[in-house]
N, C-alpha and C positions, 0 to 999 in steps of 0.2 A: 461596487460590484454587488449584484443581486443574486448571482448564482454561484454556488460553491462548485469549483472545478476539480479540486483535489482535497481529499481528507486523508490524514495519516494518523494511525494509531500504533503505538508501541506496546506489544503484548507483554503482560506480566502474568504470573500464575493466577493472580486474583482477577484479572481483567479479560482473560482469554475467551471465555464463553460469551461475555457481553460484546467484545470486539468482533468475534467471528460470526455471531448469530444476530443479536439484537441490533447493534449499530450497523452492521453490514446491510441487513434488511431495510433499516430506516434510510440509509444512504441510497440504496438502490431504488426504493420507493420515491425518494425525493429527486431522483435522476442526477445525483452527484456523478460527474463524468468519470472520475477515477478515485478509487479507495485503496490505499495501501495499508496492509497489516504487516508491520515489521516484527519479526520474531527473532530477537537476538540470540536466544538459546539454540534455535534450529539454524540460525545464520541464513535466513531467507526472507523474502518479502512476497506476500500474496498480493496480486494485483487484481482488483475487481472492477468491472464496468457495470452499468445499470442492468443489462440483460443477461449477465453471466450466471450460469448455474454452478460453475466451478471456476476457481481462480487460475490465473497464470502464475506459476511459481518461478520466481527469479532468484538465482543464486550467484550470478556473476556481475552484470552491469544492468542497473535499473535505469530505464530511460522514460522521460516524460516531456511533453511539449504542451505549453499552455495554449498555443494556437497553431494552426497548420503552417503558418509562415514564420513561426518563432524558432529559435535555436533549441536543440535538445538540452534538457538537464540530464546529465549522466552521472550516476552515483556508482562508484566502484565498490560493490558490496564486500568483496574479499578484503579490500583495504579497510573499509569501514569496520567490518566485524573483526578483522585481524587485530584491531586496537582494543578489543574487549577481552576481559579475562575468560578463560575456558570454564 
């Protein structure tokens, strides 16, 4: 594989600025198809595409497809985050 199609970062207090600004801009410039910023404290995922100025905010079911004819990967965020301590 020569092209990164999905990048995922899990935000921590020490990495939030880098993940949301520096890495996001780098991934967008490099045309990474999808960039997820997972925020366990806020219990949401920011979904970024290369041309986005603002993310899609997902709090229920996160869906992603590697190719148009592939099956969806579906992640139930309520279930995932429900397993984390408050």
